[in-house]
C-alpha positions as CSV (number, residue, x, y, z in Angstrom):
1,M,92.3,44.2,347.0
2,Q,91.5,41.8,349.8
3,E,89.8,38.4,349.6
4,A,87.7,36.8,352.3
5,D,85.7,33.5,352.8
6,E,82.4,33.7,354.7
7,R,79.4,31.5,355.7
8,I,76.2,33.4,355.4
9,P,73.0,31.5,356.2
10,D,70.3,33.6,354.4
11,V,69.7,36.7,352.3
12,D,68.9,38.8,355.4
13,A,72.3,38.0,356.9
14,L,73.9,38.7,353.5
15,R,72.3,42.2,353.4
16,S,73.6,42.9,356.9
17,Y,77.1,41.7,355.9
18,V,77.1,43.9,352.8
19,N,75.9,46.9,354.8
20,H,78.5,46.4,357.5
21,T,81.3,45.9,355.0
22,L,80.5,48.9,352.9
23,C,80.1,51.1,356.0
24,Q,83.4,49.9,357.5
25,Y,85.2,50.6,354.3
26,D,84.3,54.3,354.2
27,N,84.1,54.7,358.0
28,L,80.3,55.3,358.1
29,E,78.0,54.5,361.0
30,V,76.1,51.3,360.3
31,G,72.4,51.9,360.0
32,S,72.7,55.6,359.3
33,F,72.4,55.4,355.5
34,S,70.0,53.5,353.2
35,L,71.0,50.3,351.3
36,S,69.1,49.7,348.1
37,E,68.9,46.4,346.3
38,R,68.1,45.5,342.7
39,P,68.0,42.1,340.9
40,V,70.2,41.7,337.9
41,W,68.6,39.4,335.3
42,V,70.8,37.3,332.9
43,A,69.0,35.5,330.0
44,G,65.7,35.7,331.9
45,R,67.1,34.3,335.2
46,L,68.2,36.0,338.4
47,G,72.0,36.3,337.9
48,A,73.0,38.7,340.7
49,L,71.8,41.1,343.3
50,H,73.2,44.7,343.1
51,F,73.5,46.6,346.4
52,C,74.1,50.3,346.8
53,L,74.8,52.2,350.0
54,H,73.6,55.8,349.7
55,G,75.9,57.8,351.9
56,P,76.5,61.5,352.7
57,R,77.2,64.0,350.0
58,M,75.9,61.7,347.2
59,L,78.5,59.0,348.2
60,R,77.7,55.6,346.6
61,L,79.3,52.3,347.6
62,M,78.3,49.2,345.8
63,A,78.4,45.4,346.1
64,I,77.3,42.7,343.6
65,W,76.4,39.2,344.7
66,D,77.2,37.0,341.7
67,L,74.9,34.0,342.2
68,A,76.7,31.8,339.6
69,A,80.1,32.2,341.2
70,N,78.6,32.6,344.7
71,R,80.8,35.6,345.6
72,I,80.3,39.2,346.5
73,L,82.3,41.9,344.8
74,F,82.6,45.2,346.7
75,Y,83.3,48.5,345.1
76,G,84.3,51.9,346.5
77,S,82.9,55.3,345.4
78,R,85.4,55.6,342.5
79,G,84.5,52.2,341.1
80,E,87.6,50.4,342.5
81,R,87.1,46.9,343.7
82,F,88.3,46.6,347.3
83,L,87.1,43.2,348.4
84,V,86.0,39.9,347.0
85,T,84.1,37.6,349.4
86,Q,83.7,34.0,348.4
87,L,80.7,32.4,350.0
88,A,81.2,28.8,351.3
89,E,77.6,28.0,350.3
90,S,74.8,29.9,348.7
91,P,72.6,31.7,351.2
92,A,69.0,30.5,351.4
93,M,66.6,32.7,349.3
94,A,63.3,33.7,350.8
95,A,60.3,31.9,349.4
């Protein structure tokens, strides 16, 4: 598993980073497949964002942005974690 450090200014840039990273991991063309996003609530507060790239032949690649730890955990189609990205600062959330 790899680790990386990144500076990402806002949530839109975070979505783009997640999309590019997931596509690169499985050699998919960026922008060809949809990326869904769901909030994860912990004790009534937003605790994480769950991203899922819906690839060909029911392929699913996932990433979770843990807001408390300010890091993104990336998972392959078999559930193996392949990358952890520590964010230098929390991206700005849209108002």
